[in-house]
C-alpha positions as a printed Julia matrix, in Angstrom:
117×3 Matrix{Float64}:
  -7.81  -50.93  -14.19
  -8.7   -54.13  -16.0
 -12.26  -54.05  -17.24
 -13.44  -57.56  -18.01
 -17.21  -57.1   -17.7
 -18.8   -57.43  -21.11
 -21.82  -55.68  -22.48
 -23.55  -59.01  -23.06
 -23.3   -59.99  -19.41
 -24.69  -56.6   -18.41
 -27.66  -56.8   -20.73
 -28.26  -60.48  -20.26
 -28.11  -61.08  -24.03
 -26.12  -63.55  -26.05
 -23.15  -62.44  -28.15
 -23.82  -65.04  -30.83
 -27.41  -63.86  -31.3
 -26.51  -60.2   -31.84
 -23.35  -59.43  -33.88
 -23.77  -55.72  -33.12
 -23.27  -56.41  -29.41
 -20.08  -58.32  -30.23
 -18.7   -55.37  -32.19
 -19.67  -52.91  -29.42
 -18.07  -55.13  -26.8
 -14.9   -55.46  -28.87
 -14.72  -51.7   -29.4
 -15.37  -51.08  -25.69
 -12.67  -53.53  -24.65
 -10.21  -52.02  -27.12
 -11.03  -48.56  -25.77
 -10.54  -49.78  -22.21
  -7.2   -51.37  -23.09
  -6.04  -48.23  -24.89
  -7.12  -46.11  -21.93
  -5.26  -48.41  -19.54
  -2.08  -48.2   -21.63
  -2.31  -44.42  -21.85
  -2.94  -44.16  -18.09
   0.06  -46.4   -17.36
   2.35  -44.33  -19.6
   1.0   -41.09  -18.12
   1.61  -42.38  -14.59
   5.19  -43.29  -15.49
   5.83  -39.84  -16.97
   4.21  -38.06  -14.02
   6.38  -40.07  -11.59
   9.51  -39.23  -13.58
   8.63  -35.53  -13.79
   7.7   -35.48  -10.12
  11.19  -36.7    -9.23
  12.74  -34.05  -11.47
  10.64  -31.32   -9.89
  11.54  -32.51   -6.4
  15.24  -32.37   -7.23
  14.86  -28.87   -8.69
  12.97  -27.64   -5.62
  15.6   -29.14   -3.3
  18.36  -27.5    -5.33
  16.6   -24.12   -5.2
  16.05  -24.48   -1.44
  19.74  -25.27   -0.92
  20.76  -22.23   -2.98
  18.35  -20.0    -1.04
  19.7   -21.29    2.26
  23.28  -20.6     1.17
  22.35  -17.09    0.03
  20.58  -16.38    3.32
  23.58  -17.56    5.32
  25.9   -15.39    3.22
  23.61  -12.36    3.56
  23.4   -12.82    7.32
  27.2   -12.72    7.6
  27.51   -9.33    5.81
  26.66   -7.15    8.84
  29.31   -8.93   10.92
  31.9    -8.44    8.18
  31.0    -4.75    7.85
  31.36   -4.3    11.62
  34.8    -5.97   11.52
  35.94   -3.66    8.69
  34.64   -0.62   10.57
  36.5    -1.71   13.71
  39.77   -2.21   11.79
  39.49    1.21   10.1
  38.71    2.93   13.4
  41.67    1.26   15.12
  43.94    2.17   12.22
  42.82    5.82   12.28
  43.28    6.0    16.06
  46.78    4.54   15.79
  47.71    7.03   13.06
  46.39    9.99   15.08
  48.25    8.83   18.21
  51.48    8.46   16.23
  51.4    12.01   14.78
  48.79   14.21   16.5
  50.14   17.59   15.31
  50.39   16.49   11.67
  46.86   15.08   11.87
  45.42   18.36   13.24
  47.34   20.39   10.64
  46.08   18.11    7.86
  42.5    18.41    9.11
  42.8    22.24    9.13
  44.14   22.3     5.57
  41.4    19.97    4.33
  38.74   22.06    6.12
  40.1    25.28    4.59
  40.1    23.76    1.06
  36.58   22.41    1.45
  35.4    25.82    2.65
  36.93   27.49   -0.41
  35.31   24.94   -2.72
  31.95   25.47   -1.05
  32.07   29.2    -1.84
  32.4    28.58   -5.58
């Protein structure tokens, strides 16, 4: 972004003949240099921030992937718990069928009484 073309060379005039042109050229060159410095610093900051943003996005993507994997495993875990409870209830009923039926009758009678209230 180096700007070395002078106003005098563009207009075809001589710098020594017109001191105003010299001042304008000096101001223009100073403005160009300042702009170049600002652009360079801005580019450095944008590059640094870009890297930070990329790391943050990657971190968020990793967290989302982990959460999705965890959420996808929940139905399988629920099915396993349901299977264990069903097997446990079946084993208990097989071990004491009369006590289970009697208990179910008592619970049914109590629930019926509570429903009438």
